[in-house]
C-alpha positions, 0 to 999 in steps of 0.5 A: 125716426123709424118708418115701417110699412104695414098693410091696411089690415095690419094697420087696422089691427094695430088701431084696434089694439090701441083701442083695446089697450087704451093707447092714444095712438099707433105711435104711442103703442109702438113707443111703449113696445120699444121701451119694453124691448130696450128695458129688457136689453139694458138688464144684466142678462146675456144678449141671447136671452134678450133676443129670445125674449124679444122673439117670443114677444114678437111671435105673441104680437104676430099671433094677436095681429093675426087674430085681429085680422081674422076678426076684421075679416069676419066683421067685414063679411058680416057688414056686407051681408 
């Protein structure tokens, strides 16, 4: 078992990503992401290439989470007006 701490905004962004991708839960989304990482690690490619692919994927995910955080912030601001 792995435990990860997220801010409330990060967790809400992941929940939104679950809805957008059709994942049943944050846990399912996380397991799918880890399966993809592990699948890449099991290829016959050099470990460095896998690490670079992982880093690129993480940067992409980070960017999407930041976009979702921005949307959540906008939504909250509009809700309070």
